[in-house]
N, C-alpha and C positions, 0 to 999 in steps of 0.2 A: 503493500500499501504507500503510495507517494502522495505529495502535497496535492496532486491534481485530483486525487481520489477523495479529497475531503470536500464537504459542502462548504458554500460561501460564509455561512453563519459561524462555522467552527473556525475557518480560516481567519474571519475578522475577529472573533474572540483571541485566537491565538496571536494576530498581530498587536491587538491593543495589550495584552498581556507581557508580549515581547518587550513593547515599548515601555510598559509600565515598570518592568523589571530590568530595563536598560541591557538587554542583551546585545549581543553582536551586531552592528549595523548591517552587515552582509545578510544575516539570517533574516533581520526585520525586512529588509528590501526584496529577498526572494519571498517571503510571505505576501508582501504587498504585490508583486509583479503576479504571483498565482492568483491572487484574490482577482486583480484587474482582468485576467485573462478568462476567469470564470464568468466574470460580469459581462465582458464582451461577447462571449459566445451565448448568452442567454438571450 
């Protein structure tokens, strides 16, 4: 299971949590790009 398999709501929550916890900026950007890709394909 990859990030592409997660629902947009789960990705959005993970994105906000990652920002809140000040995780690695690259990881946050990957979450953001994956979420944007999901929203474009809907």
